[in-house]
C-alpha positions in Angstrom: 3.5 11.0 -2.0 3.0 14.8 -2.0 6.2 15.3 -4.0 5.1 12.7 -6.6 1.7 14.5 -6.9 3.6 17.8 -7.7 5.2 16.3 -10.8 3.9 18.0 -13.9 3.0 15.6 -16.7 2.9 16.5 -20.4 -0.5 17.7 -21.8 -1.0 14.3 -23.5 -2.0 12.9 -20.1 -5.3 14.8 -20.1 -4.3 16.9 -17.0 -4.2 13.9 -14.7 -2.0 14.0 -11.6 0.6 11.4 -11.0 -0.1 9.6 -7.7 1.2 6.5 -5.8 -0.4 4.0 -3.5 1.9 2.1 -1.1 1.6 -1.0 1.0 3.9 -0.8 4.0 5.1 -3.6 6.3 7.7 -4.5 8.8 9.1 -8.0 8.8 8.7 -9.5 12.3 8.9 -13.0 13.8 5.1 -13.2 13.9 5.2 -13.9 10.1 5.5 -17.6 9.4 7.6 -16.9 6.3 8.8 -14.1 4.0 6.0 -15.1 1.6 3.4 -14.4 4.3 5.0 -11.0 4.9 5.0 -10.2 1.1 1.4 -11.3 0.9 0.4 -9.0 3.8 2.1 -6.0 2.3 0.6 -6.8 -1.1 -2.9 -6.9 0.4 -2.2 -3.6 2.1 -1.3 -2.1 -1.3 -4.6 -3.2 -2.8 -6.5 -1.8 0.2 -4.8 1.6 -0.4 -5.7 1.5 -4.1 -9.3 0.4 -3.5 -9.9 3.2 -1.1 -9.2 6.1 -3.4 -5.6 5.6 -4.5 -2.8 8.1 -3.5 -2.8 6.5 0.0 -0.9 4.1 2.0 -1.9 1.1 4.1 0.1 -0.6 6.7 0.2 -4.4 6.9 -0.5 -5.5 10.5 -0.8 -9.2 10.2 0.3 -11.9 12.6 0.4 -15.6 12.0 -2.4 -16.0 14.5 -4.9 -13.6 12.8 -4.5 -13.6 9.0 -7.9 -12.0 8.5 -6.9 -8.7 10.1 -7.3 -5.7 7.7 -4.4 -3.4 7.0 -4.6 0.1 8.5 -5.5 2.6 5.9 -4.0 6.2 5.7 
């Protein structure tokens, strides 16, 4: 993330920095399906974006607790 932020953009971009937000997950047996895993990682991505962008959030869902919030970093 730090290396992406160091990329210099052309002046047309109004001096904005390039940043990335990332949703991270590890596929484990606790997910009922690959789609559940993808949905968890996607939710983590949007948590990262909603909390200021240029962050990452880790999906930490299990099939027993689908309301658990991703961990934000």
